[in-house]
N, C-alpha and C positions, 0 to 999 in steps of 0.2 A: 798522365797516369791512368785515368779511367779507360782511355782508348786501348791501353795494353791489358788491363785487368779483364775486360770483357771477353776477348778471344781466349785468354788463358782459362777462364771459367768454362767457356764453351768447349775447349779442347779437353779439359778435365772431365766434363760430363760425357763427351764422346768416347774418351778412353775407357771410362767405367762401363759404358753400354756396349761398346764394340770390341774392346781389346781384353779387358780384365778377365772375364769369364772364359774366353777362349784360351788365354794364356794359362790360367789355372789348370784347365783340363789338359792342355798340351803338356805342360811341365809335369803334372802328376803322371801322365802316361809314360813320359821318358824316364822319370825316376823309378816308376814301377818296373820298367824293363831293365834298368841299369844297376839297381841296388843288388848286391850279392845276397845269396840265400841265407836266411836265418841270422842276419846281422842285427846288432843293436846299433841304432842311429842317433846321433846328436845333430839337430838342425840349429845352426848358429844364425841368429837373426830370423827366427821362424815366423814373426808377425802373428797373424791370427791362427796359424796352424792348419788352414783349410787344405793346402796342398798335401800336407802330411796325412790328414784324415782321409783324403781320397786315395792316397797310396796304401794306407792301412786297410781300406775296404777291399783292395785287390790283392794285398800281400799279407796274409795272416801270419806268415812266418817271421815278419819283422816286428821290432819294437822301436818306437820313435818318441823321443822327448826333445824339448827345445830350450834354448836360452835366448834372451833378448834384453836390450837395454830398456825397453818399455814393455812391461808385461800387460797384455790386454785382458780385461776381465772375461771376455767372451772367447778366449783362446780355446781351440778345439783339441789341443794336446796339453800335456803337462809342461809348463814353462817355468824355468828358474831365472831370477834376475841375474844380469851380467853387466859388468862395467865397461864392456867394449874392448878390453885389453887382455885380461887374464880369465881364462875359462875356469869356473869353480869346480874342477874335477882333477883327480890324480892322473898320472901318466897311464896311457893305454886303457882308459875307462870304457871306451866304446869301440865297436868294430869299425864303423864308418862315421866320419864327420861330413855333414852336408852344408854347403853354402848355396843359397839361391838368390842371385843378384844382391849380394851383401858386400863382398870385398871392395867393390868400387865406391861404396858409401863410407868406408872407414878411412881414417887419417893415415893409417899405416898398414896397407893390405898385406905386406910381407910379414909383419909382426903378428897379425891375426892368423895368417896361414901357418906360421911356425907353431903357434899355440895349438892349432887344430891337429897338426902332425904329432905334437906331444901327447895329445889326448887320444889319438886314433891308434888302434891296434893294427889295422889292415889297410884302410883306404880313405881317400878324400873324394867326394863327389862335388863338382863345382858347376854351377850355371852362372855365366858372367858374360861380359862384353869384351870385344877385341877391337882395337883401333885399326881398321883396315878398309881401304877404298876411299872413294871420293866423298869429301865433307863428312868423314866419319865422326870426328869429335863434335862438331856442331849438331849433328843428328842425334848422337847419344845424349848430349846435354839437353836437347829439346825433349827427348823421350823421358829422361829422368825427371825433368822439371814438371812436365805435365802429369806424370804418373805419381810423383812423390811429394812435390812441394805442398799440395793441399793438405797432406797428412802430417806435415811437420818433420819429415824425414831429412836427416842430414845429407847435404849434397856437395861433397868436396870434389866430385867428378874425377876420381882417381882411376882413369881407364888405362889399361896396359895395351901396348902393341903385342903382336905375336912373339916378337923377340924378347920383350920384357916378361911375358908369361913364361916362356921357356927358361929364362934365367931364374925366375922365382921358383919354378918347379925343381930346377937343378939344385939351388941353394937349400931347398927344403927336403931334398932326397925323395922326390916323387917321380914315379915312372908311369907314363900313360898306358892304361889298359884298353880304354874304349873312349872315343871322342865322336860326338855328333855335332854337325853344323847346320843341318837342315831341320829346324825345330817346329815349323808350322805355327808360329805364335800369332801370326797376323793373317787376315784375309788376303787373297791374291793381290788385290788392288793396293794394299798398304805394304805388302811384303817387299815390293820393289824398292821402296824408300827405307822402311824401318826394319826389315828382316835382313836381306842380302847376306853379307859376310860379317855382320856385327855381333853375332851371338854364337855361343858354343856351350855344350855340356861335356864335361870330361870326367871320367873315373880314373883316378890315379892311385897306384899302389904305393904304400909307404915302404921305402927301402931302408932297412936299418943295418 
């Protein structure tokens, strides 16, 4: 067991030093570009809210609040407790609902997505993974474990293939408006393994 624990700790430290800050800046940049003008935004599973704060620094037209199953004392936006299943808001309470690497951590991604559609007036913005390419699932599991296990985050590894995403979007009456696949989350030397075609950000219109 010690032989396994040592490299995991080392990888976790490396992730924090090399990946985390770059990822936060890159995602904040994408969300800043993709969120519609003057929208109220609900970030589901917002964590510490750092990405949201960076977005708000660039987009004063937006309002963002969050929900999370674990509300952190140092959260940088207003966060409401959430049971992981039912969003504590009435229908169409927000213009856009945001998920940033959250759905694959849930036991029932489609159930959570349907709840987001219920609460959203206009759109859903999703950053997540897609199972595509050589050794995709083992690579995604490794990335999730290194980045999240030290923080006690649930790891059910519920990754979707592209076909499964498309089916979920159809079931939830979501229509793609804008999709990005080149996200720049990693340095060039790491992107070959951990970037490639494993990530996407999509803005989807709610079709009622």
